[in-house]
C-alpha positions as CSV (number, residue, x, y, z in Angstrom):
1,M,88.2,104.9,65.2
2,L,90.4,103.1,62.8
3,N,90.1,103.2,59.1
4,I,90.9,99.7,58.0
5,A,90.6,100.2,54.3
6,N,93.4,100.5,51.8
7,E,95.3,97.5,53.2
8,G,97.8,97.6,50.3
9,A,99.0,101.2,51.0
10,D,102.5,102.1,51.9
11,P,102.8,102.0,55.7
12,R,104.4,105.4,55.7
13,H,101.3,107.0,54.1
14,R,98.5,104.9,55.6
15,A,98.6,106.3,59.2
16,G,97.2,109.7,58.5
17,G,99.5,111.3,61.1
18,R,98.4,109.1,64.0
19,A,101.0,106.3,63.9
20,V,104.5,107.1,65.3
21,S,108.0,106.1,64.2
22,I,110.1,104.2,66.7
23,T,113.9,104.6,66.8
24,V,115.9,102.3,69.1
25,E,119.4,103.5,69.9
26,H,122.0,101.3,71.6
27,L,119.7,99.6,74.1
28,S,121.5,97.5,76.6
29,K,120.4,95.6,79.7
30,S,121.9,92.9,82.0
31,T,121.0,91.1,85.1
32,R,122.5,91.7,88.5
33,D,125.0,88.9,88.1
34,G,126.3,90.4,84.8
35,H,124.4,88.3,82.3
36,V,123.7,90.4,79.2
37,I,120.1,90.3,78.1
38,L,120.2,93.1,75.5
39,D,123.5,94.1,73.9
40,D,123.7,97.4,72.1
41,I,120.6,97.1,69.9
42,S,119.7,99.8,67.4
43,L,116.9,99.6,64.9
44,A,114.0,101.7,63.4
45,V,110.3,101.1,62.9
46,A,108.4,103.3,60.4
47,P,105.0,104.7,61.2
48,G,102.2,102.1,60.5
49,E,104.5,99.1,60.2
50,L,103.8,95.7,61.6
51,V,107.0,94.4,63.1
52,A,107.8,91.0,64.6
53,I,110.6,90.4,67.1
54,V,111.8,86.8,66.9
55,G,114.6,84.5,68.1
56,G,115.2,81.4,70.1
57,S,114.2,81.0,73.8
58,G,116.2,83.4,75.9
59,A,117.1,85.6,73.0
60,G,115.7,88.7,74.7
61,K,112.5,89.2,72.7
62,T,110.2,90.1,75.6
63,T,112.9,92.2,77.2
64,L,113.4,94.2,74.0
65,L,109.6,94.6,73.6
66,E,109.2,95.8,77.1
67,A,112.1,98.2,76.7
68,M,110.6,99.6,73.6
69,A,107.3,100.1,75.3
70,G,108.8,101.7,78.4
71,V,107.3,98.9,80.6
72,R,110.8,97.8,81.7
73,P,113.2,100.5,80.5
74,A,116.7,99.4,79.4
75,M,119.7,100.3,81.5
76,S,121.3,102.3,78.8
77,G,120.3,103.7,75.4
78,H,117.2,105.5,74.1
79,V,113.8,104.8,72.6
80,R,112.4,107.7,70.6
81,F,108.8,108.1,69.4
82,D,108.7,110.6,66.6
83,G,112.1,111.8,67.8
84,A,111.0,112.4,71.4
85,D,112.7,110.3,74.1
86,L,110.2,107.8,75.5
87,Y,112.0,107.3,78.9
88,E,112.0,111.0,79.6
89,N,108.3,111.3,78.7
90,L,106.8,108.1,80.0
91,G,103.8,109.9,81.5
92,L,102.8,111.4,78.2
93,F,103.5,108.4,76.0
94,R,101.7,105.9,78.2
95,T,98.5,107.5,77.2
96,V,99.1,107.0,73.5
97,L,100.5,103.5,73.4
98,G,98.9,100.1,73.9
99,Y,100.7,97.3,75.7
100,V,99.2,93.7,75.7
101,P,101.2,91.2,77.9
102,Q,100.9,87.5,77.6
103,D,98.6,87.4,80.7
104,D,95.0,88.3,80.2
105,I,94.4,91.9,81.3
106,I,90.6,91.7,81.6
107,H,88.2,90.3,84.3
108,A,87.0,86.9,83.3
109,D,83.7,87.0,85.2
110,L,82.3,90.1,83.4
111,P,80.6,90.2,80.0
112,L,82.9,91.6,77.4
113,Q,81.0,94.9,76.9
114,R,80.9,95.6,80.7
115,T,84.6,94.9,80.9
116,L,85.3,97.4,78.2
117,R,83.0,100.0,79.7
118,Y,84.9,99.9,83.0
119,A,88.2,100.1,81.2
120,A,86.9,103.1,79.2
121,G,85.7,104.7,82.4
122,L,89.3,104.6,83.8
123,R,91.0,105.6,80.6
124,L,88.8,108.2,79.0
125,T,88.8,111.1,81.5
126,G,85.9,113.4,81.2
127,A,84.1,111.3,78.6
128,S,80.3,111.3,78.8
129,P,78.4,107.9,78.9
130,A,77.6,108.3,75.2
131,E,81.3,108.8,74.4
132,I,82.3,105.8,76.4
133,E,79.7,103.7,74.7
134,H,80.9,104.9,71.3
135,A,84.5,104.0,72.2
136,V,83.5,100.6,73.4
137,C,81.3,99.8,70.4
138,S,84.0,101.0,68.0
139,A,86.7,98.9,69.6
140,M,84.5,95.8,69.5
141,A,83.6,96.5,65.8
142,A,87.3,97.0,64.8
143,L,88.2,93.6,66.3
144,D,85.0,91.7,65.1
145,L,83.8,91.2,68.7
146,T,80.4,92.9,68.5
147,P,78.5,89.5,68.3
148,R,80.3,88.6,71.6
149,A,79.4,91.8,73.5
150,G,77.2,90.1,76.1
151,T,79.4,87.0,76.4
152,R,81.3,86.4,79.7
153,V,85.0,86.8,79.0
154,A,85.8,83.4,80.5
155,A,83.5,81.9,77.9
156,L,85.4,83.4,75.0
157,S,87.8,81.4,72.9
158,G,91.5,81.9,73.3
159,G,91.7,84.1,70.2
160,Q,88.7,86.1,71.3
161,R,90.1,86.7,74.7
162,K,93.4,88.0,73.2
163,R,91.4,90.3,70.9
164,A,89.4,91.4,73.9
165,S,92.7,92.4,75.6
166,I,93.6,94.3,72.5
167,A,90.2,96.0,72.5
168,V,90.9,97.4,76.0
169,E,94.0,99.1,74.6
170,L,92.1,100.2,71.5
171,L,89.7,102.3,73.5
172,T,92.0,105.3,73.6
173,E,93.0,104.9,69.9
174,P,96.7,104.4,70.7
175,H,99.4,105.4,68.2
176,V,101.5,102.3,68.8
177,F,100.7,98.7,69.9
178,F,103.1,96.4,71.7
179,L,102.0,92.7,72.1
180,D,104.0,89.9,73.8
181,E,103.4,86.7,71.9
182,P,99.8,87.3,71.1
183,T,99.4,84.0,69.2
184,T,100.9,81.7,71.8
185,G,98.5,78.9,72.7
186,L,96.3,79.5,69.7
187,D,95.7,77.0,66.9
188,P,97.1,78.0,63.5
189,A,93.8,79.1,62.1
190,T,93.0,81.3,65.1
191,G,96.6,82.6,65.2
192,A,96.3,83.6,61.5
193,E,93.0,85.3,62.2
194,L,94.6,87.4,65.0
195,M,97.5,88.3,62.8
196,R,95.1,89.6,60.2
197,V,93.5,91.7,62.9
198,L,96.9,93.2,63.7
199,R,97.5,93.7,60.0
200,R,94.3,95.8,59.8
201,L,95.3,97.8,62.9
202,A,98.6,98.7,61.2
203,H,96.8,99.6,58.0
204,G,94.3,101.7,60.0
205,G,96.9,103.9,61.5
206,A,98.8,102.3,64.3
207,T,102.4,101.1,64.6
208,V,102.4,97.5,65.8
209,V,105.3,95.6,67.3
210,L,105.0,92.0,68.6
211,T,107.0,89.0,69.7
212,T,106.2,85.6,68.5
213,H,107.5,82.0,68.3
214,A,105.2,81.1,65.4
215,V,107.0,81.2,62.1
216,Q,103.7,81.4,60.2
217,D,103.1,84.8,61.7
218,L,106.1,86.3,59.9
219,G,104.7,86.4,56.4
220,V,102.1,89.0,57.4
221,C,104.7,91.4,58.9
222,D,106.4,94.3,57.2
223,K,109.6,93.8,59.1
224,V,111.2,90.9,61.1
225,V,113.8,91.5,63.9
226,F,115.9,88.4,64.6
227,L,117.7,88.3,68.0
228,A,120.6,86.0,68.9
229,Q,121.4,85.9,72.7
230,G,120.4,89.5,73.2
231,S,122.1,90.8,70.1
232,L,120.6,92.1,66.8
233,A,121.2,89.4,64.2
234,F,119.0,91.0,61.4
235,A,116.3,93.5,60.9
236,G,114.4,93.7,57.6
237,T,111.7,92.1,55.5
238,L,111.3,88.3,55.6
239,P,112.5,87.8,52.0
240,D,115.6,89.9,52.8
241,A,116.1,87.8,55.9
242,L,115.9,84.5,53.9
243,A,118.4,85.9,51.4
244,Y,120.7,87.3,54.1
245,F,120.9,84.0,56.0
246,G,120.9,81.8,52.8
247,A,117.8,80.0,54.1
248,N,114.8,78.5,52.3
249,S,112.5,79.0,55.3
250,P,112.2,80.8,58.6
251,E,112.9,77.5,60.4
252,E,116.3,77.3,58.8
253,I,117.1,80.8,60.1
254,Y,116.4,79.6,63.6
255,E,118.6,76.6,63.0
256,R,121.4,78.8,61.8
257,L,121.2,81.1,64.8
258,A,121.2,78.0,67.1
259,A,124.0,76.3,65.4
260,E,126.4,79.3,65.6
261,P,126.2,80.5,69.2
262,G,127.5,83.9,70.0
263,G,125.3,86.9,69.7
264,K,128.1,89.4,69.2
265,A,129.3,87.6,66.1
266,W,125.9,87.8,64.6
267,A,125.6,91.5,65.5
268,E,129.0,92.4,64.0
269,R,128.2,90.5,60.8
270,F,124.9,92.3,60.4
271,A,126.4,95.7,61.1
272,Q,129.0,95.1,58.4
273,A,126.3,93.9,55.9
274,R,124.0,96.8,56.3
275,G,126.7,99.5,56.6
276,P,126.3,102.8,58.2
277,A,122.8,104.4,58.4
278,T,121.1,101.9,56.1
279,E,117.8,102.6,57.9
280,E,115.8,105.4,56.4
281,A,116.1,108.6,58.5
282,L,112.7,109.1,60.2
283,Q,111.1,112.4,60.4
284,A,111.3,113.7,63.9
285,E,108.1,115.5,64.8
286,P,106.6,116.2,68.2
287,P,104.3,113.4,69.4
288,S,100.6,114.0,69.3
289,A,99.1,115.1,72.6
290,P,96.9,112.5,74.2
291,R,93.1,113.2,74.0
292,R,92.6,113.1,77.7
293,T,94.6,112.9,81.0
294,R,94.1,110.2,83.6
295,A,90.9,110.1,85.5
296,G,90.7,111.8,88.9
297,P,90.8,109.8,92.1
298,F,87.1,110.0,92.9
299,R,86.1,108.9,89.4
300,Q,88.6,106.0,89.5
301,W,87.3,105.0,92.9
302,R,83.7,105.0,91.7
303,V,84.5,103.0,88.5
304,L,86.7,100.5,90.4
305,T,84.1,100.1,93.2
306,E,81.4,99.3,90.6
307,R,83.6,96.9,88.8
308,S,84.7,95.1,91.9
309,F,81.1,94.7,93.1
310,E,79.9,93.4,89.8
311,T,82.8,91.1,89.4
312,M,82.0,89.6,92.8
313,V,78.3,89.2,92.4
314,R,78.6,87.7,88.9
315,N,80.7,84.8,90.2
316,R,78.0,82.7,91.9
317,L,80.4,80.4,93.6
318,T,82.3,83.3,95.2
319,L,79.1,85.0,96.2
320,A,77.8,81.8,97.7
321,I,81.0,81.3,99.8
322,L,81.0,85.0,100.8
323,L,77.5,84.8,102.1
324,G,77.2,81.2,103.2
325,S,80.4,80.7,105.2
326,P,79.5,83.3,107.9
327,A,76.1,81.8,108.3
328,L,77.7,78.3,108.7
329,V,80.2,79.6,111.3
330,V,77.5,81.4,113.3
331,A,75.5,78.2,113.3
332,M,78.5,76.3,114.7
333,F,78.9,78.9,117.4
334,A,75.2,78.4,118.4
335,V,75.7,74.6,118.5
336,L,79.0,74.8,120.4
337,F,78.0,77.1,123.3
338,R,75.2,76.5,125.9
339,P,72.8,79.3,126.7
340,G,73.1,81.3,130.0
341,A,76.9,81.6,130.3
342,F,76.5,85.3,131.3
343,R,73.9,84.8,134.1
344,F,74.9,87.1,136.9
345,A,74.1,84.6,139.7
346,D,76.1,81.7,138.2
347,P,78.4,82.8,135.4
348,S,80.6,80.4,133.4
349,P,84.0,82.2,133.1
350,G,85.6,79.8,130.7
351,T,82.6,79.9,128.4
352,I,82.3,83.6,128.6
353,V,85.9,84.1,127.6
354,M,85.5,81.7,124.6
355,I,82.3,83.3,123.4
356,L,83.9,86.8,123.5
357,F,87.1,85.5,121.8
358,W,85.4,83.6,119.0
359,V,83.1,86.6,118.2
360,A,86.1,88.8,117.9
361,F,88.1,86.3,116.0
362,G,85.2,85.6,113.7
363,A,85.2,89.2,112.5
364,F,89.0,89.0,112.2
365,F,89.0,85.7,110.3
366,F,86.4,86.8,107.7
367,G,88.1,90.1,107.1
368,L,91.4,88.3,106.6
369,T,90.0,85.7,104.2
370,Y,88.0,88.2,102.2
371,G,91.2,90.3,101.6
372,L,93.7,87.6,100.9
373,L,92.9,87.0,97.3
374,Q,91.8,90.5,96.3
375,I,95.1,91.7,94.7
376,C,97.2,88.6,93.7
377,T,94.4,87.2,91.5
378,E,94.3,90.4,89.3
379,L,97.8,91.7,89.6
380,P,98.5,91.6,85.8
381,I,95.4,93.8,85.3
382,V,96.5,96.2,88.0
383,R,100.0,96.4,86.6
384,R,98.7,97.3,83.1
385,E,96.2,99.8,84.4
386,Q,98.8,101.4,86.6
387,L,100.8,102.1,83.4
388,V,98.0,104.2,82.0
389,G,97.3,106.2,85.2
390,L,95.5,103.9,87.7
391,R,95.8,105.4,91.2
392,L,96.7,102.6,93.5
393,G,95.2,104.4,96.5
394,A,91.8,104.6,94.7
395,Y,92.1,100.9,93.8
396,L,92.7,99.8,97.4
397,V,90.0,102.0,98.8
398,S,87.5,100.5,96.3
399,K,88.3,97.1,97.7
400,I,87.5,98.2,101.2
401,T,84.3,100.0,100.0
402,V,83.0,96.8,98.5
403,L,83.9,94.3,101.1
404,L,83.5,96.1,104.4
405,P,79.6,96.2,104.2
406,F,79.7,92.4,103.9
407,L,81.9,92.2,107.0
408,V,79.6,94.6,108.9
409,G,76.8,92.2,108.0
410,V,78.8,89.3,109.4
411,G,79.3,91.1,112.7
412,V,75.6,92.0,113.0
413,L,74.6,88.4,112.1
414,M,76.8,87.1,114.9
415,L,75.5,89.5,117.5
416,V,71.8,89.0,116.6
417,V,71.8,85.3,116.4
418,L,73.9,84.7,119.6
419,R,71.9,87.2,121.6
420,A,68.6,85.7,120.4
421,L,69.8,82.2,121.5
422,D,71.0,83.6,124.9
423,R,74.7,83.0,124.1
424,L,75.2,86.7,124.8
425,P,73.8,88.7,127.7
426,A,70.9,91.1,127.8
427,A,72.2,94.7,127.3
428,P,71.0,98.0,126.1
429,L,71.0,98.7,122.3
430,H,73.8,101.2,122.6
431,V,76.0,98.6,124.1
432,Y,75.5,96.3,121.1
433,A,75.9,99.2,118.8
434,S,79.3,99.8,120.4
435,I,80.2,96.1,120.0
436,G,79.1,96.3,116.4
437,V,81.5,99.2,115.7
438,T,84.3,97.2,117.4
439,L,83.7,94.2,115.2
440,A,83.5,96.4,112.1
441,L,86.9,98.0,112.9
442,D,88.4,94.6,113.8
443,A,87.2,93.2,110.4
444,A,88.5,96.3,108.6
445,A,91.9,95.9,110.2
446,A,91.9,92.2,109.2
447,L,90.7,93.1,105.7
448,A,93.6,95.6,105.3
449,L,96.0,92.9,106.6
450,G,94.7,90.4,104.1
451,I,95.0,93.0,101.2
452,L,98.6,93.8,102.4
453,T,99.4,90.1,102.2
454,S,97.7,89.7,98.9
455,A,99.8,92.6,97.5
456,A,103.0,91.2,98.9
457,V,102.8,87.7,97.6
458,G,103.2,86.8,94.0
459,H,100.6,84.1,93.5
460,P,97.2,83.1,94.9
461,S,98.7,79.8,96.3
462,Q,101.1,81.8,98.4
463,A,98.3,83.9,99.8
464,T,96.4,80.7,100.7
465,L,99.5,79.4,102.5
466,A,99.8,82.6,104.4
467,L,96.4,82.2,106.0
468,P,97.5,79.9,108.9
469,M,100.6,82.0,109.5
470,L,98.4,85.0,110.1
471,C,95.6,83.2,112.0
472,F,97.7,81.2,114.6
473,P,99.3,84.3,116.2
474,A,95.9,85.9,116.3
475,V,94.6,82.9,118.3
476,L,97.6,82.4,120.6
477,F,98.3,86.0,121.5
478,S,94.8,87.5,121.8
479,G,94.7,87.0,125.5
480,A,91.9,84.4,125.5
481,I,93.9,81.2,125.7
482,L,96.5,82.7,128.0
483,P,95.9,86.2,129.6
484,V,98.3,88.8,128.3
485,H,99.5,89.6,131.8
486,V,100.9,86.1,132.4
487,M,102.6,85.8,129.0
488,A,106.3,85.9,128.5
489,S,107.5,89.4,127.7
490,V,108.0,88.6,124.0
491,G,104.5,87.1,123.8
492,A,103.0,90.1,125.5
493,A,104.8,92.3,122.9
494,I,103.5,90.3,120.1
495,S,100.0,90.5,121.5
496,A,100.1,94.3,121.3
497,V,100.1,94.1,117.4
498,M,97.2,91.6,117.2
499,P,94.0,93.5,116.2
500,D,91.7,90.9,117.6
501,R,93.3,91.2,121.1
502,W,92.0,94.8,121.3
503,A,88.6,93.8,119.9
504,F,88.4,90.9,122.4
505,E,89.1,93.3,125.3
506,A,86.8,96.0,123.9
507,I,83.8,93.6,123.8
508,G,84.5,92.4,127.3
509,H,84.8,96.0,128.5
510,D,81.4,96.9,126.9
511,L,79.7,93.9,128.4
512,G,81.1,94.5,131.9
513,V,82.8,91.1,132.0
514,R,85.4,92.2,134.6
515,G,82.7,92.8,137.2
516,L,80.8,89.7,136.2
517,L,83.9,87.4,136.6
518,A,84.9,89.1,139.9
519,H,81.4,88.6,141.3
520,G,81.2,84.9,140.2
521,G,84.7,84.0,141.0
522,S,86.9,83.2,138.0
523,P,88.7,79.9,138.1
524,L,91.3,81.5,135.8
525,G,92.1,84.0,138.6
526,P,93.0,87.7,138.7
527,P,95.0,87.7,135.4
528,L,91.8,87.0,133.5
529,I,89.9,89.8,135.3
530,A,92.8,92.2,134.7
531,T,92.6,91.4,130.9
532,F,89.5,93.6,130.7
533,G,91.1,96.5,132.6
534,S,90.0,98.3,135.7
535,A,87.3,101.0,135.7
536,G,88.5,104.0,133.7
537,T,91.7,102.4,132.5
538,H,90.5,102.1,128.9
539,S,87.4,103.5,127.3
540,T,85.9,101.8,124.3
541,V,86.9,104.7,122.2
542,T,90.6,104.0,123.1
543,Y,90.2,100.5,121.7
544,W,88.6,101.9,118.6
545,L,91.6,104.2,118.1
546,Y,93.9,101.2,118.3
547,L,92.0,99.4,115.7
548,V,91.8,102.4,113.4
549,A,95.6,102.7,113.7
550,F,95.9,99.1,112.5
551,V,93.6,99.9,109.5
552,V,95.7,103.0,108.5
553,V,99.0,101.3,108.9
554,F,98.0,98.1,107.0
555,L,96.5,100.2,104.2
556,A,99.5,102.4,103.9
557,A,101.7,99.3,103.8
558,S,99.4,97.8,101.2
559,R,99.9,100.9,99.0
560,V,103.7,100.5,99.3
561,A,103.6,96.7,98.6
562,L,101.3,97.2,95.6
563,G,103.5,99.9,94.2
564,W,106.5,97.7,94.6
565,A,104.7,94.8,92.9
566,C,103.9,97.0,90.0
567,R,107.4,98.3,89.8
568,R,108.7,94.8,89.6
569,Q,107.1,94.8,86.1
570,S,109.3,97.8,85.2
571,R,112.7,96.5,86.4
């Protein structure tokens, strides 16, 4: 891994060929309404330098950092790594650079070492378990995290969590690090400790670029880049900056920049002061090839499935809700309905309809709620992993793989308990097996719908608010409260895209409810009987095909929505 010795060496000679030079040429970016965020910025970073990008709020620090890292490319201009254009070779360079956003990019419920192992499994293609373990141990050792290997990430201090995020990026031995305000929220001592870690990374062979609001961070850096309203006001060492601005402290520089608004004026003044080509010409050499390409879809699916499962079972509250809520709902079903509703001699049509509906809706509801928080709660992690080769399809399928067995268990629990308590009729095993498949497909469709919603919203609170919006139509248009055949035409059309409607009808079809209601006389009349179709109109397989279509469509839409959510990070 990194050689952190020889901290006093010249940054141009300490990298040993691993660090890269960064050349920024005329970067510009503006909003849709024409507000300029970056205005023709050009600068250079030597291999192995530690560089801070600073300025007042809204000066464009994060925008410049993301443009230099290729996370959100600029609208015009170029960023070159060792002379090669970053924007034209994003796929190559994303495997040799580390990017640490302000958000945590690690799962809080896992122990640190387990988190790093999963990250290494996704990033180190073809690596053996021994190689993965070596990379994990080396990353922790480089960042003084080895004593915390078994500690749950959520229990780490703020500085340790930030170092853990850096450790994830360090697994692939990146040539360059970009960090967005890594010391924000840390106390001065912890922030200083983190800056010393970044100093060691630079000495050990990585070019490090960061943004910061903390002036105490600047003394550790080789170079400081001051921005003023999207323009380059100065780039050089801190002593040179103090002399250039005629200031006695970095705080005074901030005051000067704030007192004289107008980024272009500062940029023109600096351009005249430094003259043409004052930056040292950097040697343009081809970038080093990455050690490995991204992992294949099967390996990613396997690693992601293991990580999702472990994340879920390690959170005891989540696991308790996951297992306990279905048991509670089934108990309420048992208390709500009287036994014997399906007796052939004296059936209870209203009760029959409600039992069938709530069984179908129960599968739908739990599938929906299990899926609603799957994506939005870890979107920053997904965005970062997508930049280094995460296959979004494998990620989505891993969620289905982990959650669907739980939902199948919910369906089986409902059927077993309600049949044992005589809330469902006696029927051959193959009939209940068919109903079980229907409930599994209904739950899978709802799970995919929940995942789609989770990918489309921007925050967990929005996903929670979406729950009633998705549940009410499923209740009203399923055909249980009002048979589909007597709905208004618009309502009937809406019912056609409700998965639980087809599950409701399929269950009634399997249990022969049409004949039972016709024999006993339904107080709801012929429309209710027609809901379950005449003999031969629909087979159970037809209903299954409808539900499978919902699963496919919702998953495909989830892939599109998740891709769009990740691309928002690069706009």
